[in-house]
Steps between C-alpha positions, in 0.01 A plus 500: 500500500565319826153346482576362153821338623316351798237355267769355277682344792174336609461340156632157408782444254257368237276806536800729458613317188148530360493873567834541321361319194192726497708816534743388228204453263369844591846649446516336157162646405601844626811493282282432197271786593800733520615387156153564357469832677178392671625492861322762708636428849876501452562482875356147500817369332712626786256361757494156340879488476534589867237249607688226315822600677326511836355152451836362386661643812246337732523176302878503542463556873261207529720268299811601694330440833379161379858397416642619831 
């Protein structure tokens, strides 16, 4: 997990925003799969949600340090 955070901190703000958009689309598709009953890997929903939160945290840190 520490490696993931290091990789995120090395990314630019635009890259992080792009990753959030991709993960939000994946999360949307996963919700549809749950509704249809076709989702096989239910743990992926939790992983995607946590990745989005992790990216938002790093993005907030970057934006806060830019303002300071």
